[in-house]
C-alpha positions in Angstrom: 36.7 -17.7 -46.9 37.7 -15.6 -43.9 34.8 -13.2 -44.6 32.4 -16.1 -44.8 33.7 -17.5 -41.5 33.2 -14.2 -39.8 29.8 -13.8 -41.3 28.9 -17.3 -40.1 30.1 -16.6 -36.6 28.0 -13.4 -36.6 24.9 -15.3 -37.7 25.5 -18.0 -35.0 25.9 -15.3 -32.3 22.7 -13.6 -33.3 20.9 -16.9 -33.4 22.1 -17.7 -29.9 21.0 -14.3 -28.6 17.6 -14.8 -30.0 17.2 -18.4 -28.9 14.7 -19.3 -26.1 17.7 -19.8 -23.7 18.4 -16.1 -23.9 15.0 -14.6 -24.6 14.2 -14.6 -20.9 16.9 -12.2 -19.7 15.1 -9.6 -17.8 16.4 -6.1 -18.6 17.0 -3.8 -15.6 16.3 -6.6 -13.1 19.2 -7.5 -10.8 19.4 -9.6 -7.7 20.6 -8.5 -4.3 24.2 -8.9 -5.3 23.8 -6.7 -8.3 23.8 -9.5 -10.9 21.3 -9.5 -13.8 18.5 -11.9 -13.3 18.5 -14.5 -16.2 15.9 -17.1 -17.0 14.5 -18.7 -20.1 10.9 -18.3 -18.9 9.0 -16.3 -16.3 9.2 -17.8 -12.8 6.3 -19.8 -11.5 7.2 -20.0 -7.8 8.0 -17.1 -5.5 8.2 -15.8 -2.0 7.3 -12.3 -1.0 9.1 -10.9 2.0 8.5 -7.6 3.8 5.7 -5.2 4.3 3.3 -4.9 1.4 5.3 -7.2 -0.9 2.5 -9.8 -1.1 0.0 -7.0 -1.7 1.9 -6.0 -4.9 2.0 -9.6 -6.1 -1.8 -9.8 -5.6 -2.3 -6.5 -7.6 -0.6 -8.0 -10.7 -2.7 -11.2 -10.3 0.3 -13.4 -9.6 -0.7 -14.4 -6.0 -1.0 -18.0 -7.0 2.7 -18.1 -7.5 3.4 -17.7 -3.8 4.6 -20.9 -2.2 4.9 -19.6 1.3 4.1 -16.5 3.4 5.4 -14.7 6.4 3.7 -15.1 9.8 1.7 -11.9 9.4 -0.6 -13.8 7.0 -1.1 -16.8 9.4 -0.4 -16.0 13.0 -0.5 -12.2 13.6 -3.7 -11.3 11.8 -6.0 -11.2 14.8 -7.9 -8.5 12.9 -7.5 -7.8 9.2 -7.4 -4.4 7.7 -5.7 -5.6 4.5 -8.0 -6.0 1.5 -5.6 -8.3 -0.3 -5.6 -10.7 2.6 -9.4 -10.5 3.0 -9.8 -11.3 -0.6 -7.5 -14.3 -0.5 -7.9 -16.4 2.7 -6.0 -19.1 1.0 -2.8 -17.3 2.1 -3.5 -18.6 5.6 -3.1 -22.2 4.4 0.4 -21.7 3.0 3.6 -22.7 4.9 5.5 -20.0 6.8 9.0 -18.9 5.7 9.7 -16.3 8.4 8.5 -13.5 10.6 6.7 -10.4 9.4 8.5 -7.2 8.3 11.1 -9.1 6.4 12.6 -11.2 9.2 13.1 -14.2 7.1 14.3 -17.7 8.1 16.8 -19.1 5.6 16.4 -22.6 7.0 12.6 -22.5 6.6 13.0 -21.2 3.0 15.4 -24.1 2.1 12.9 -26.6 3.6 10.0 -25.4 1.3 8.6 -27.8 -1.2 8.4 -26.6 -3.9 11.3 -24.2 -3.7 10.8 -20.6 -4.8 12.7 -19.5 -7.9 13.0 -15.9 -6.6 12.4 -14.0 -3.4 10.9 -10.5 -3.7 11.8 -8.3 -0.8 10.6 -4.8 0.3 11.9 -2.3 2.9 15.4 -3.8 3.0 17.1 -0.7 4.1 15.1 -0.2 7.3 14.2 -3.6 8.6 14.4 -7.4 8.2 17.0 -9.8 7.0 19.9 -8.5 4.8 19.0 -9.4 1.2 22.5 -10.2 0.1 23.0 -12.5 3.1 19.7 -14.2 2.4 20.6 -14.8 -1.2 24.0 -16.3 -0.2 22.5 -18.6 2.4 19.6 -19.8 0.2 21.2 -19.7 -3.2 17.9 -18.1 -4.4 17.9 -14.8 -6.2 16.6 -12.0 -4.0 15.0 -9.1 -5.9 14.8 -5.9 -3.9 11.8 -3.7 -4.5 11.0 -0.1 -3.5 7.4 -0.1 -2.2 7.0 3.5 -3.1 3.8 5.3 -2.6 1.1 7.2 -4.6 2.7 10.6 -4.0 6.2 11.7 -4.6 7.5 8.1 -4.8 4.8 7.0 -7.3 7.4 6.1 -10.0 9.3 3.9 -7.6 6.0 1.9 -7.0 5.4 1.7 -10.7 8.9 0.5 -11.3 8.5 -2.3 -8.7 5.2 -3.4 -10.3 6.9 -3.5 -13.7 9.8 -5.6 -12.3 7.4 -8.0 -10.6 5.4 -8.2 -13.8 8.4 -8.9 -16.0 9.7 -11.6 -13.7 6.3 -13.4 -13.3 5.1 -12.9 -16.9 2.5 -10.4 -15.8 3.8 -7.3 -17.5 0.5 -6.4 -19.2 -1.4 -6.7 -15.9 1.3 -4.5 -14.2 0.7 -1.8 -16.8 -3.0 -2.1 -16.3 -2.6 -1.5 -12.5 -0.3 1.5 -13.1 -2.9 2.9 -15.6 -5.7 2.3 -13.0 -3.8 4.3 -10.3 -3.0 7.1 -12.7 -6.6 7.4 -14.0 -8.1 7.5 -10.5 -5.7 10.1 -9.2 -6.2 12.2 -12.4 -10.0 11.9 -11.9 -9.8 13.1 -8.3 -7.6 16.1 -9.3 -9.8 17.0 -12.2 -12.9 17.1 -10.0 -11.4 19.5 -7.5 -8.8 21.4 -9.5 -11.0 24.6 -9.7 -12.0 24.8 -6.0 -11.0 28.2 -4.8 -8.9 28.4 -1.6 -11.8 30.4 0.0 -14.1 27.4 -0.6 -11.8 24.9 1.0 -12.6 23.5 4.4 -9.7 22.9 6.7 -9.2 19.2 7.6 -7.3 16.9 10.0 -7.1 13.1 10.0 -6.2 11.4 13.3 -5.7 7.9 14.5 -3.4 6.8 11.6 -1.6 3.5 12.3 2.2 3.3 12.2 3.6 -0.1 13.1 0.3 -0.7 15.0 -2.7 1.3 16.1 -2.4 4.9 17.5 -4.6 7.5 19.2 -6.2 10.5 17.6 -3.0 12.6 17.7 -1.3 10.3 15.1 -1.5 11.9 11.7 0.1 12.2 8.3 1.0 15.6 6.9 1.2 14.3 3.3 -2.0 12.3 3.7 -2.7 11.3 0.0 -6.5 11.5 0.0 -6.3 15.1 1.1 -3.7 15.9 -1.5 -5.7 14.2 -4.3 -8.8 16.3 -3.6 -6.9 19.6 -2.8 -8.1 19.7 0.8 -6.5 22.1 3.3 -4.6 19.7 5.6 -3.7 21.7 8.7 -1.0 19.2 9.6 1.2 20.1 6.7 3.2 22.6 8.7 3.5 23.5 12.3 3.6 27.1 13.6 7.3 27.2 13.1 6.9 26.4 9.4 8.5 22.9 9.7 6.9 19.9 8.1 5.6 17.5 10.7 6.7 13.9 10.7 4.4 11.0 10.7 4.0 11.1 14.5 1.8 12.4 17.2 0.7 16.0 17.0 0.3 17.9 20.3 -3.3 17.9 21.3 -3.1 21.6 22.0 -2.1 22.2 18.4 -5.2 20.3 17.2 -7.4 22.5 19.4 -5.6 25.6 18.2 -6.2 24.6 14.6 -9.8 23.8 15.2 -10.3 22.2 11.8 -13.6 22.6 10.0 -13.8 18.8 9.3 -12.3 15.9 11.2 -11.5 12.4 9.8 -10.6 9.3 11.9 -8.6 6.4 10.6 -10.6 3.6 12.0 -7.5 1.4 12.7 -7.4 3.4 16.0 -10.3 1.3 17.2 -7.9 -1.6 17.7 -6.5 0.2 20.8 -9.5 -0.8 22.8 -12.7 0.9 23.9 -11.1 3.5 26.2 -7.8 4.3 24.5 -8.7 4.7 20.8 -9.0 8.0 19.0 -12.8 7.9 18.8 -13.0 7.4 22.6 -10.6 10.3 23.0 -12.9 12.6 20.9 -15.9 11.6 23.0 -14.3 11.9 26.5 -11.5 14.5 26.3 -12.8 17.9 27.3 -10.2 19.6 25.0 -11.4 17.7 22.0 -15.0 18.4 22.9 -14.4 22.1 22.4 -13.6 21.5 18.7 -16.3 23.0 16.4 -16.2 19.9 14.2 -17.0 17.7 17.2 -19.8 19.9 18.3 -21.3 19.9 14.8 -20.9 16.2 14.3 -18.5 16.8 11.4 -16.3 13.8 12.2 -16.1 11.0 9.6 -14.6 7.4 9.6 -12.0 6.4 7.1 -10.6 3.0 6.1 -7.1 2.1 7.5 -4.3 3.8 5.6 -1.3 2.0 7.0 -1.5 -1.6 7.9 1.5 -3.7 6.9 2.4 -0.5 5.1 0.2 1.6 2.8 -3.1 0.2 1.5 -3.2 1.8 -1.9 -6.7 0.7 -2.7 -8.0 2.1 0.6 -6.2 5.3 -0.1 -8.1 5.8 -3.3 -11.4 4.8 -1.7 -10.8 7.2 1.1 -10.0 10.0 -1.3 -13.4 9.6 -3.1 -15.2 9.6 0.3 -13.2 12.7 1.5 -14.1 14.4 -1.8 -17.8 13.5 -1.3 -17.8 15.0 2.2 -16.0 18.2 1.3 -17.5 18.9 -2.1 -20.8 17.0 -2.4 -21.7 18.6 -5.7 -18.4 17.6 -7.3 -18.9 13.9 -6.3 -22.6 13.6 -6.7 -22.2 10.6 -8.9 -20.0 8.7 -6.4 -21.3 6.2 -3.9 -18.2 5.7 -1.7 -18.9 2.2 -0.6 -19.6 1.1 -4.2 -16.5 3.0 -5.4 -14.4 1.2 -2.8 -15.6 -2.2 -4.0 -15.0 -1.2 -7.6 -11.4 -0.4 -6.6 -10.9 -3.6 -4.5 -12.4 -5.8 -7.2 -9.9 -4.5 -9.7 -6.9 -4.6 -7.4 -7.4 -7.7 -5.3 -10.1 -9.6 -7.2 -13.0 -9.3 -4.9 -15.3 -6.7 -3.3 -14.3 -6.6 0.4 -15.6 -3.3 1.6 -18.4 -4.9 3.7 -16.0 -7.3 5.4 -13.6 -4.5 6.1 -16.3 -2.2 7.4 -17.7 -4.9 9.7 -14.3 -5.0 11.4 -14.6 -1.4 12.3 -18.2 -1.1 13.8 -19.5 -0.2 10.3 -18.2 3.4 10.8 -16.3 3.6 7.5 -17.5 6.4 5.3 -20.0 7.4 7.9 -20.3 10.2 10.5 -18.7 9.0 13.7 -20.8 9.7 16.9 -18.5 11.7 19.2 -21.0 13.8 21.3 
């Protein structure tokens, strides 16, 4: 009898563990206090806080679950360089739950109707409202995500996509997005893997945005499009052998490098007609001495950083850079069409034309600087 009782309890325990009430426990997903997130079904109402968070939700085709947005989506977007926002103007009609870069307002969140079931949050270590405090004040689980990148932190990005996918019931789509990124990067590497160092042109990209637009001296040593096509990025190291940060490079250094080919992140145009990086290349006597400027070998790129990294634009830029540097290896690529192929998959609509119109139609074109 005792053995039968133990066996019965074991069967009951297994039944409870396999019942719908327990089937929705999300493995490896914890809230801001470190507690496992439990639910019987995927959530249907969410809030995305912090730079890039809503972009990731859009990538996994769960954007309709957002019940509110930060004020970047409604008040601050005087000009839009974010493909996910261009593809989904409906975000502007949603209520606001706080300020951009993760500066949430718990009172606004508690006033939302309907209430979000979870809050996804990025960049919690560097800016915005403390996720633990936000969870305690709202009573809503806060899931912290590492935004990652397409370089050394690619796996962090992929993990965040998987977490979002599990919680929202979009795991299959998350895997499709991850496979899309991996396939595109592999294709870029494959096309250029056999380019000999002697055949590589030296390159520099200026005007990269960082918490707003910057002039031509702003660059990125680990600029992904250059890395994906094995380009010789002169900003990787300075003369002392130290890796440069994402900050302004001395103009004298750029002149000293005298790159074979120059690229301009067109977000710089938002500085105004006289202060932007293109205007600097046209008017500054030092820049006018550059051989790339003299030869008209200056090309416009889509914004790389705007409310953190635009992953779709990074891939689109990489295909264009490859086309400029190695035309024969990218003879089958039309950069504008490739960009829309990427945007259609990631954000649901082709938005290259809209994006390009915002930047004087200079994307993927020679930029007149002389």
